[in-house]
C-alpha positions in Angstrom: 19.3 -15.1 43.7 20.6 -18.6 44.1 18.0 -21.1 42.9 18.6 -24.7 43.8 16.4 -26.8 41.4 15.8 -30.5 42.0 13.8 -32.8 39.8 12.4 -35.9 41.5 12.1 -39.1 39.4 13.0 -37.5 36.1 15.7 -35.3 34.5 14.8 -31.7 33.9 16.3 -30.2 30.7 18.4 -27.1 30.8 15.7 -24.9 29.1 13.3 -25.6 32.0 15.9 -24.9 34.6 16.8 -21.6 32.9 13.1 -20.7 32.7 12.7 -21.3 36.4 15.8 -19.3 37.2 14.6 -16.3 35.1 11.2 -16.3 36.8 12.6 -16.6 40.3 15.1 -13.8 39.7 12.1 -11.4 39.2 11.3 -11.9 42.9 14.3 -9.8 43.8 12.4 -6.7 42.6 9.8 -7.2 45.3 12.0 -8.1 48.2 15.8 -7.8 48.1 16.7 -9.7 51.2 16.0 -13.2 49.7 18.8 -15.5 50.7 18.2 -18.5 48.5 15.4 -20.6 47.1 14.8 -24.3 46.7 12.6 -25.6 43.9 11.3 -29.2 43.7 9.8 -30.5 40.5 7.8 -33.7 40.8 5.6 -35.8 38.5 2.7 -37.7 40.0 1.7 -41.1 38.6 -1.9 -40.4 38.0 -4.2 -40.4 35.0 -5.0 -36.7 35.7 -3.5 -34.3 33.2 -2.5 -31.9 35.9 0.1 -34.2 37.4 3.1 -31.9 37.5 3.9 -30.5 41.0 6.0 -27.3 41.4 7.1 -26.6 44.9 9.2 -23.6 45.9 10.8 -22.7 49.3 12.1 -19.1 49.6 14.5 -18.4 52.5 14.3 -14.9 53.9 15.9 -13.6 57.1 14.0 -15.2 60.0 11.5 -17.1 58.0 10.8 -19.2 54.8 7.9 -19.0 52.4 6.6 -22.1 50.8 4.4 -22.5 47.7 3.1 -25.7 46.1 1.3 -25.7 42.8 -0.1 -28.6 40.7 -0.6 -27.9 37.0 -0.5 -29.4 33.5 3.1 -28.1 32.9 6.0 -27.0 35.0 6.0 -23.6 33.2 2.4 -22.9 34.2 3.2 -24.0 37.8 6.2 -21.8 37.8 4.2 -18.7 36.7 1.5 -19.4 39.3 3.9 -20.0 42.1 6.0 -16.9 41.3 2.7 -14.8 41.3 1.8 -16.2 44.7 5.3 -15.6 46.1 5.2 -12.0 44.8 2.1 -11.4 46.8 3.6 -12.9 49.9 6.8 -10.9 49.6 4.9 -7.7 49.0 2.8 -8.4 52.1 6.0 -9.2 54.2 7.7 -6.0 53.0 4.6 -3.9 54.0 4.5 -5.5 57.4 8.2 -4.6 58.0 7.5 -1.0 56.9 4.8 -0.6 59.5 7.1 -1.6 62.3 9.8 0.9 61.3 
């Protein structure tokens, strides 16, 4: 799957981008018709420790799924968002099966 990663107001290192790519590739196991995904990494200027925002938009035929997570690290946000996307993709696949 093609993952377009954009970091807002900072430069993401290659290790983080590779980590995100690896986790997002696992979504292909749950739904194989994913066209592409856009990932936005943002850092909020707050005193709160959970100031990292991970936002993912998955494009599937006829729709797009959006997940936004705020955590202490981008890795934690990635894992939480991928888990949420897995549930959404499974649900979508089950709905499509009932119509066939």
